DRENTORKOL-3810 file (N, C-alpha, C; in nm, 4 decimals):
REM DRENTORKOL-3810
@n.u->0.9725; n.v->1.0394; n.w->-1.1291; ca.u->0.8705; ca.v->0.9876; ca.w->-1.0310; c.u->0.9088; c.v->0.8495; c.w->-0.9701
@n.u->0.9019; n.v->0.8283; n.w->-0.8730; ca.u->0.8931; ca.v->0.7102; ca.w->-0.8032; c.u->0.7790; c.v->0.6188; c.w->-0.7629
@n.u->0.8196; n.v->0.4903; n.w->-0.7850; ca.u->0.6466; ca.v->0.4110; ca.w->-0.7470; c.u->0.6880; c.v->0.3054; c.w->-0.6769
@n.u->0.5941; n.v->0.2339; n.w->-0.6151; ca.u->0.6149; ca.v->0.1042; ca.w->-0.5273; c.u->0.4995; c.v->0.0351; c.w->-0.5715
@n.u->0.4964; n.v->-0.0911; n.w->-0.6020; ca.u->0.3552; ca.v->-0.1559; ca.w->-0.6226; c.u->0.3602; c.v->-0.2848; c.w->-0.4833
@n.u->0.2486; n.v->-0.2882; n.w->-0.4687; ca.u->0.2225; ca.v->-0.4129; ca.w->-0.3404; c.u->0.1275; c.v->-0.4898; c.w->-0.3884
@n.u->0.1384; n.v->-0.6149; n.w->-0.3604; ca.u->0.0466; ca.v->-0.7319; ca.w->-0.4074; c.u->-0.0953; c.v->-0.6996; c.w->-0.3313
@n.u->-0.2036; n.v->-0.6985; n.w->-0.3701; ca.u->-0.3273; ca.v->-0.7069; ca.w->-0.2691; c.u->-0.3408; c.v->-0.8238; c.w->-0.1740
@n.u->-0.3230; n.v->-0.7768; n.w->-0.0470; ca.u->-0.3450; ca.v->-0.9020; ca.w->0.0313; c.u->-0.4447; c.v->-0.9970; c.w->0.0269
@n.u->-0.4352; n.v->-1.1330; n.w->0.0440; ca.u->-0.5570; ca.v->-1.2319; ca.w->-0.0012; c.u->-0.5968; c.v->-1.2889; c.w->0.1379
@n.u->-0.6962; n.v->-1.1700; n.w->0.1847; ca.u->-0.7443; ca.v->-1.1699; ca.w->0.3208; c.u->-0.8721; c.v->-1.1083; c.w->0.3132
@n.u->-0.9331; n.v->-1.2114; n.w->0.3659; ca.u->-1.1332; ca.v->-1.1574; ca.w->0.3595; c.u->-1.1458; c.v->-1.0097; c.w->0.4273
@n.u->-1.0478; n.v->-0.9632; n.w->0.5395; ca.u->-1.0564; ca.v->-0.8146; ca.w->0.6140; c.u->-0.9991; c.v->-0.7305; c.w->0.5122
@n.u->-0.9309; n.v->-0.7687; n.w->0.3990; ca.u->-0.8765; ca.v->-0.6711; ca.w->0.3095; c.u->-0.9812; c.v->-0.5628; c.w->0.2460
@n.u->-0.9743; n.v->-0.4351; n.w->0.2649; ca.u->-1.0679; ca.v->-0.3360; ca.w->0.2342; c.u->-0.9658; c.v->-0.2154; c.w->0.1491
@n.u->-0.9956; n.v->-0.1873; n.w->0.0379; ca.u->-0.8709; ca.v->-0.1021; ca.w->-0.0436; c.u->-0.9554; c.v->0.0433; c.w->0.0124
@n.u->-1.0738; n.v->0.0476; n.w->-0.0140; ca.u->-1.0879; ca.v->0.1892; ca.w->0.0161; c.u->-1.0830; c.v->0.2370; c.w->0.2109
@n.u->-1.0882; n.v->0.1128; n.w->0.3044; ca.u->-1.0553; ca.v->0.1755; ca.w->0.4226; c.u->-0.9069; c.v->0.1854; c.w->0.4075
@n.u->-0.8268; n.v->0.1133; n.w->0.3404; ca.u->-0.6598; ca.v->0.1166; ca.w->0.3430; c.u->-0.6241; c.v->0.2481; c.w->0.3112
@n.u->-0.7107; n.v->0.3027; n.w->0.1790; ca.u->-0.6754; ca.v->0.4334; ca.w->0.1417; c.u->-0.6988; c.v->0.5465; c.w->0.2282
@n.u->-0.8293; n.v->0.5627; n.w->0.2987; ca.u->-0.8693; ca.v->0.6343; ca.w->0.3806; c.u->-0.7725; c.v->0.6835; c.w->0.5041
@n.u->-0.7318; n.v->0.5447; n.w->0.5654; ca.u->-0.6495; ca.v->0.5271; ca.w->0.6445; c.u->-0.5035; c.v->0.5947; c.w->0.6334
@n.u->-0.4464; n.v->0.5508; n.w->0.5332; ca.u->-0.3274; ca.v->0.5918; ca.w->0.5092; c.u->-0.3069; c.v->0.7441; c.w->0.4641
@n.u->-0.4253; n.v->0.7744; n.w->0.3804; ca.u->-0.4245; ca.v->0.9310; ca.w->0.3647; c.u->-0.4100; c.v->1.0199; c.w->0.4733
@n.u->-0.4780; n.v->0.9752; n.w->0.5708; ca.u->-0.4692; ca.v->1.0403; ca.w->0.6976; c.u->-0.3427; c.v->1.0539; c.w->0.7432
@n.u->-0.2461; n.v->0.9781; n.w->0.7147; ca.u->-0.0917; ca.v->0.9753; ca.w->0.7675; c.u->-0.0141; c.v->1.0666; c.w->0.6530
@n.u->-0.0703; n.v->1.0767; n.w->0.5586; ca.u->0.0268; ca.v->1.1981; ca.w->0.4631; c.u->0.0620; c.v->1.1063; c.w->0.3195
@n.u->-0.0009; n.v->0.9913; n.w->0.3115; ca.u->0.0556; ca.v->0.9017; ca.w->0.2044; c.u->-0.0697; c.v->0.8513; c.w->0.1056
@n.u->-0.0770; n.v->0.8483; n.w->0.0100; ca.u->-0.1896; ca.v->0.8152; ca.w->-0.0903; c.u->-0.1524; c.v->0.6955; c.w->-0.1635
@n.u->-0.2138; n.v->0.5897; n.w->-0.1392; ca.u->-0.2187; ca.v->0.4395; ca.w->-0.2223; c.u->-0.3131; c.v->0.4637; c.w->-0.3538
@n.u->-0.2829; n.v->0.3938; n.w->-0.4412; ca.u->-0.3885; ca.v->0.4018; ca.w->-0.5669; c.u->-0.3667; c.v->0.2390; c.w->-0.6073
@n.u->-0.5015; n.v->0.1959; n.w->-0.6544; ca.u->-0.5170; ca.v->0.0890; ca.w->-0.6913; c.u->-0.4361; c.v->0.0501; c.w->-0.8270
@n.u->-0.3651; n.v->-0.0545; n.w->-0.8312; ca.u->-0.2595; ca.v->-0.0832; ca.w->-0.9326; c.u->-0.3575; c.v->-0.1337; c.w->-1.0689
@n.u->-0.3194; n.v->-0.0922; n.w->-1.1924; ca.u->-0.3910; ca.v->-0.1342; ca.w->-1.3081; c.u->-0.2906; c.v->-0.1653; c.w->-1.4084
@n.u->-0.1780; n.v->-0.1584; n.w->-1.3846; ca.u->-0.0770; ca.v->-0.1780; ca.w->-1.4476; c.u->-0.0424; c.v->-0.3456; c.w->-1.5004
@n.u->-0.0924; n.v->-0.4413; n.w->-1.4158; ca.u->-0.0624; ca.v->-0.5803; ca.w->-1.4067; c.u->-0.1845; c.v->-0.6492; c.w->-1.3953
@n.u->-0.1481; n.v->-0.7858; n.w->-1.4120; ca.u->-0.2596; ca.v->-0.8596; ca.w->-1.4245; c.u->-0.2941; c.v->-0.9172; c.w->-1.2895
@n.u->-0.2173; n.v->-0.8781; n.w->-1.2008; ca.u->-0.2158; ca.v->-0.9177; ca.w->-1.0407; c.u->-0.2703; c.v->-0.7703; c.w->-0.9668
@n.u->-0.3962; n.v->-0.8354; n.w->-0.9041; ca.u->-0.4376; ca.v->-0.7193; ca.w->-0.8029; c.u->-0.3387; c.v->-0.6213; c.w->-0.7182
@n.u->-0.3001; n.v->-0.5042; n.w->-0.7388; ca.u->-0.2142; ca.v->-0.4375; ca.w->-0.6683; c.u->-0.2730; c.v->-0.3300; c.w->-0.6229
@n.u->-0.1785; n.v->-0.2512; n.w->-0.5103; ca.u->-0.2069; ca.v->-0.1010; ca.w->-0.4905; c.u->-0.0889; c.v->-0.0263; c.w->-0.5374
@n.u->-0.0760; n.v->0.0656; n.w->-0.5361; ca.u->0.0536; ca.v->0.1675; ca.w->-0.5616; c.u->0.0751; c.v->0.2627; c.w->-0.4677
@n.u->0.1887; n.v->0.2932; n.w->-0.4291; ca.u->0.2366; ca.v->0.4367; ca.w->-0.3793; c.u->0.3343; c.v->0.4898; c.w->-0.4688
@n.u->0.2720; n.v->0.6308; n.w->-0.5142; ca.u->0.3781; ca.v->0.7111; ca.w->-0.6105; c.u->0.4323; c.v->0.8430; c.w->-0.5612
@n.u->0.5194; n.v->0.8748; n.w->-0.6084; ca.u->0.5951; ca.v->0.9892; ca.w->-0.5429; c.u->0.6415; c.v->1.0797; c.w->-0.6656
@n.u->0.6213; n.v->1.2114; n.w->-0.6574; ca.u->0.6882; ca.v->1.3137; ca.w->-0.7525; c.u->0.7810; c.v->1.3861; c.w->-0.6479
@n.u->0.8983; n.v->1.3888; n.w->-0.7176; ca.u->1.0114; ca.v->1.4628; ca.w->-0.6285; c.u->1.0800; c.v->1.3773; c.w->-0.5265
@n.u->1.1306; n.v->1.4392; n.w->-0.4344; ca.u->1.2337; ca.v->1.3774; ca.w->-0.3330; c.u->1.1448; c.v->1.3273; c.w->-0.2301
@n.u->1.1413; n.v->1.1784; n.w->-0.2331; ca.u->1.0663; ca.v->1.1046; ca.w->-0.1098; c.u->1.1502; c.v->1.0312; c.w->-0.0151
@n.u->1.2657; n.v->0.9878; n.w->-0.0520; ca.u->1.3904; ca.v->0.9621; ca.w->0.0356; c.u->1.3433; c.v->0.8293; c.w->0.1442
@n.u->1.4289; n.v->0.8056; n.w->0.1999; ca.u->1.4067; ca.v->0.6700; ca.w->0.2517; c.u->1.3180; c.v->0.6741; c.w->0.3899
@n.u->1.3282; n.v->0.7827; n.w->0.4666; ca.u->1.2338; ca.v->0.8558; ca.w->0.5514; c.u->1.1032; c.v->0.8407; c.w->0.5317
@n.u->1.0612; n.v->0.8635; n.w->0.3907; ca.u->0.9203; ca.v->0.8772; ca.w->0.3246; c.u->0.9124; c.v->0.7410; c.w->0.2977
@n.u->0.9627; n.v->0.6870; n.w->0.2332; ca.u->0.9451; ca.v->0.5157; ca.w->0.2529; c.u->0.9008; c.v->0.4656; c.w->0.3661
@n.u->0.9860; n.v->0.4702; n.w->0.4399; ca.u->0.9517; ca.v->0.4181; ca.w->0.5646; c.u->0.8215; c.v->0.4438; c.w->0.6569
@n.u->0.7907; n.v->0.5677; n.w->0.6202; ca.u->0.6640; ca.v->0.5947; ca.w->0.6649; c.u->0.5522; c.v->0.5694; c.w->0.6080
@n.u->0.5467; n.v->0.5508; n.w->0.4706; ca.u->0.4725; ca.v->0.5015; ca.w->0.3724; c.u->0.4539; c.v->0.3584; c.w->0.4182
@n.u->0.5343; n.v->0.2934; n.w->0.4394; ca.u->0.5381; ca.v->0.1031; ca.w->0.4727; c.u->0.4836; c.v->0.1124; c.w->0.6173
@n.u->0.4949; n.v->0.2031; n.w->0.6970; ca.u->0.4624; ca.v->0.1863; ca.w->0.8420; c.u->0.3102; c.v->0.1994; c.w->0.8401
@n.u->0.2809; n.v->0.3141; n.w->0.7609; ca.u->0.1302; ca.v->0.3757; ca.w->0.7481; c.u->0.0470; c.v->0.2480; c.w->0.6941
@n.u->0.0745; n.v->0.1465; n.w->0.5834; ca.u->0.0293; ca.v->0.0776; ca.w->0.4805; c.u->0.0291; c.v->-0.0596; c.w->0.6217
@n.u->0.1395; n.v->-0.0537; n.w->0.6713; ca.u->0.1019; ca.v->-0.2044; ca.w->0.7783; c.u->0.0529; c.v->-0.1843; c.w->0.8908
@n.u->0.0489; n.v->-0.0369; n.w->0.9271; ca.u->-0.0409; ca.v->-0.0199; ca.w->1.0787; c.u->-0.1748; c.v->-0.0337; c.w->1.0438
@n.u->-0.1959; n.v->0.0304; n.w->0.9063; ca.u->-0.3734; ca.v->-0.0041; ca.w->0.8587; c.u->-0.4071; c.v->-0.1452; c.w->0.8575
@n.u->-0.3282; n.v->-0.2221; n.w->0.7611; ca.u->-0.3419; ca.v->-0.3412; ca.w->0.7546; c.u->-0.3710; c.v->-0.4451; c.w->0.8875
@n.u->-0.2779; n.v->-0.4096; n.w->0.9869; ca.u->-0.2852; ca.v->-0.4613; ca.w->1.1135; c.u->-0.4117; c.v->-0.4337; c.w->1.1765
@n.u->-0.4594; n.v->-0.3109; n.w->1.1636; ca.u->-0.5675; ca.v->-0.2508; ca.w->1.2166; c.u->-0.7066; c.v->-0.3156; c.w->1.1621
@n.u->-0.7071; n.v->-0.3590; n.w->1.0218; ca.u->-0.8419; ca.v->-0.3972; ca.w->0.9721; c.u->-0.8247; c.v->-0.5567; c.w->1.0048
@n.u->-0.7359; n.v->-0.6191; n.w->1.0596; ca.u->-0.7186; ca.v->-0.7674; ca.w->1.0940; c.u->-0.6509; c.v->-0.8413; c.w->0.9763
@n.u->-0.5921; n.v->-0.7686; n.w->0.9179; ca.u->-0.5416; ca.v->-0.8527; ca.w->0.7948; c.u->-0.4051; c.v->-0.9499; c.w->0.8297
@n.u->-0.4276; n.v->-1.0641; n.w->0.7895; ca.u->-0.3253; ca.v->-1.1477; ca.w->0.8350; c.u->-0.2191; c.v->-1.2336; c.w->0.7468
@n.u->-0.3132; n.v->-1.2657; n.w->0.5942; ca.u->-0.2590; ca.v->-1.3036; ca.w->0.4837; c.u->-0.1972; c.v->-1.2249; c.w->0.4211
@n.u->-0.0784; n.v->-1.1736; n.w->0.4294; ca.u->-0.0099; ca.v->-1.0705; ca.w->0.3067; c.u->0.0905; c.v->-1.1677; c.w->0.2655
@n.u->0.0824; n.v->-1.1538; n.w->0.1167; ca.u->0.1911; ca.v->-1.2381; ca.w->0.0524; c.u->0.3115; c.v->-1.1462; c.w->0.0193
@n.u->0.4461; n.v->-1.2058; n.w->0.0397; ca.u->0.5515; ca.v->-1.1290; ca.w->0.0044; c.u->0.6091; c.v->-1.1129; c.w->-0.0885
@n.u->0.5174; n.v->-1.1883; n.w->-0.2221; ca.u->0.5832; ca.v->-1.1919; ca.w->-0.3565; c.u->0.5618; c.v->-1.0746; c.w->-0.3944
@n.u->0.6477; n.v->-1.0299; n.w->-0.5071; ca.u->0.6274; ca.v->-0.9003; ca.w->-0.5929; c.u->0.5338; c.v->-0.9094; c.w->-0.6721
@n.u->0.5028; n.v->-0.8210; n.w->-0.7126; ca.u->0.3859; ca.v->-0.7936; ca.w->-0.7975; c.u->0.4602; c.v->-0.8172; c.w->-0.9371
@n.u->0.3368; n.v->-0.8835; n.w->-1.0497; ca.u->0.4516; ca.v->-0.8966; ca.w->-1.1791; c.u->0.3224; c.v->-0.8436; c.w->-1.2824
END
């Protein structure tokens, strides 16, 4: 299983439930991260996901954050 974590955006417009619903419509399912002290979300994959799949997941998340009006997104990795 592959897994990618992203830090929760520090923006008042961010809403994980909406992120989940919109990204799921595009075929990807984010999960709230529970394994770190930092508030994160995760994208998991069982089987072959590949570069195209990862690019699709990143695009779905980016498009959804933009539609929500999220502007403050940290580039720091989750720790």
